[in-house]
C-alpha positions in Angstrom: -21.9 -26.0 231.7 -23.6 -28.6 233.8 -22.8 -32.2 234.8 -25.1 -35.1 235.6 -23.8 -37.4 238.4 -25.4 -40.4 240.1 -24.6 -41.9 243.4 -26.0 -44.7 245.5 -27.7 -42.8 248.4 -25.3 -44.3 250.9 -22.3 -43.0 248.9 -23.5 -39.5 248.3 -20.7 -37.1 249.4 -21.5 -35.1 252.5 -21.3 -31.7 250.8 -23.8 -32.8 248.1 -26.0 -34.6 250.6 -26.3 -31.3 252.6 -27.3 -29.4 249.5 -29.9 -32.0 248.6 -31.3 -32.0 252.1 -31.6 -28.2 252.0 -33.4 -28.3 248.6 -35.8 -31.0 249.8 -36.5 -29.1 253.1 -37.3 -26.0 251.1 -39.6 -27.8 248.8 -41.3 -30.1 251.4 -40.9 -28.6 254.9 -41.0 -31.2 257.6 -40.5 -34.1 255.3 -37.9 -36.7 256.3 -34.6 -36.8 254.5 -33.4 -39.8 252.5 -35.1 -42.9 251.1 -35.7 -46.4 252.3 -32.5 -48.4 251.7 -34.7 -51.4 250.8 -35.5 -49.5 247.6 -31.9 -49.3 246.4 -32.0 -45.5 246.2 -29.8 -43.7 243.9 -29.4 -39.9 243.9 -29.1 -38.2 240.5 -27.9 -34.6 240.4 -27.4 -31.9 237.9 -24.4 -29.8 239.1 -23.1 -26.5 237.8 -19.4 -25.8 237.2 -18.9 -24.9 240.8 -20.4 -28.1 242.2 -23.7 -26.5 243.2 -26.7 -28.8 243.0 -29.2 -27.3 240.5 -31.6 -30.2 240.4 -31.9 -33.4 242.5 -34.0 -36.5 242.1 -34.0 -40.0 243.5 -34.3 -43.3 241.6 -36.0 -46.0 243.6 -36.2 -49.7 242.7 -38.4 -52.7 243.6 -40.1 -55.7 242.2 -43.8 -55.5 241.8 -46.5 -58.0 240.8 -49.1 -56.9 238.3 -51.6 -58.9 236.3 -49.9 -62.2 237.3 -46.4 -61.1 236.4 -43.4 -59.8 238.2 -41.7 -56.6 237.0 -38.5 -54.9 238.0 -39.8 -51.4 238.6 -38.1 -48.2 239.1 -39.5 -44.8 239.9 -38.6 -41.1 240.2 -38.9 -39.4 243.6 -38.1 -36.1 245.2 -37.5 -34.2 242.0 -36.5 -30.7 243.1 -34.9 -27.7 241.4 -33.0 -24.9 243.2 -35.3 -21.8 243.3 -32.6 -19.7 241.5 -32.4 -22.3 238.7 -36.1 -22.7 237.9 -37.4 -21.9 234.5 -34.1 -22.6 232.7 -34.8 -26.2 231.6 -32.5 -27.8 234.2 -35.2 -29.9 235.7 -36.3 -31.3 232.3 -32.7 -32.0 231.5 -32.2 -34.1 234.6 -35.6 -35.9 234.3 -34.7 -36.8 230.6 -31.3 -38.0 231.8 -33.0 -40.2 234.4 -35.3 -41.7 231.8 -32.3 -42.4 229.5 -30.4 -44.0 232.4 -33.3 -46.2 233.4 -34.0 -47.2 229.8 -30.4 -48.4 229.6 -30.5 -50.3 232.8 -31.0 -54.0 232.0 -32.4 -54.5 235.6 -35.4 -52.2 234.9 -38.5 -53.5 233.1 -40.6 -50.5 233.7 -40.7 -47.1 235.3 -43.7 -46.0 237.3 -44.3 -42.9 239.4 -46.9 -40.3 240.2 -47.0 -36.6 240.0 -49.3 -33.7 240.6 -51.6 -33.2 237.5 -50.1 -29.8 236.5 -46.7 -31.5 236.2 -47.8 -34.1 233.6 -46.7 -32.0 230.6 -43.2 -31.6 232.2 -42.7 -35.3 232.5 -44.3 -36.1 229.1 -41.7 -33.7 227.6 -39.0 -35.9 229.0 -40.5 -38.9 227.3 -42.7 -40.4 230.0 -46.2 -41.6 229.2 -49.3 -40.8 231.2 -51.3 -43.9 232.1 -55.0 -42.8 231.9 -57.1 -43.7 235.0 -54.2 -45.7 236.5 -53.8 -45.6 240.3 -50.6 -46.4 242.2 -51.1 -47.9 245.6 -48.3 -47.0 247.9 -47.5 -47.5 251.6 -48.0 -51.1 252.7 -50.9 -53.6 252.3 -51.9 -52.8 255.9 -51.4 -49.0 255.5 -52.1 -48.3 251.8 -51.9 -44.8 250.2 -53.4 -44.6 246.8 -53.0 -41.8 244.2 -56.8 -41.5 244.0 -57.2 -40.9 247.8 -59.3 -37.9 248.7 -57.5 -34.6 248.4 -54.9 -36.0 245.9 -54.7 -34.7 242.4 -52.2 -37.2 241.1 -51.5 -38.8 237.7 -49.4 -41.9 237.0 -46.6 -41.8 234.5 -44.6 -44.7 233.0 -41.9 -45.8 230.6 -41.5 -49.4 229.4 -37.8 -49.9 228.5 -37.4 -53.6 229.3 -40.9 -54.9 229.5 -42.5 -57.0 226.8 -45.7 -55.2 227.6 -46.7 -51.6 227.3 -49.1 -49.0 228.7 -52.2 -51.1 227.8 -51.4 -53.6 230.6 -51.3 -50.7 233.2 -53.7 -48.0 231.9 -56.8 -47.9 234.1 -55.3 -50.4 236.5 -54.8 -50.2 240.3 -51.1 -51.0 240.6 -49.8 -52.3 243.9 -46.5 -50.6 244.4 -46.2 -50.9 248.2 -42.8 -49.2 248.6 -43.2 -49.1 252.4 -43.8 -46.4 255.0 -40.7 -44.3 254.3 -41.3 -43.7 250.7 -45.1 -44.1 250.8 -45.4 -43.0 247.1 -42.5 -42.4 244.9 
């Protein structure tokens, strides 16, 4: 049996934070731990019966301007599954739970994030939509990082739970996310 739990990053219990840090260090050696507090990070975990973290991801939030409108955006970041738990559907279970939670959040108009191209079917299976030819621009206006930068093989995915618009407003667009220099792209 597994359990999904969500904590504000600042309230994540130390024993769980240590497990998340170890999983992230294994997946992305040398990467910094934690997320920019300005993005109201939440950590969503899938735990086994013994309290071991099987899967971890972060939910990040910020307002963005696109096509003359302001949207309350959220995104997935740092999705990682414990090596011994891979291939058992746990990652898909937590990503689907994250999509459901964000869809139920009245403070979220849309969900945007990028992933490596081979992972698109994984996120689509959880209910997210690929935005053809869309580009997320991360970093800052002075130090941008775009998903179409040389050497990147990224796709942009989305969900529109609270927006009165859909994928058509974002497909093929360059989307100024600008989450800062800590979470350059989420």
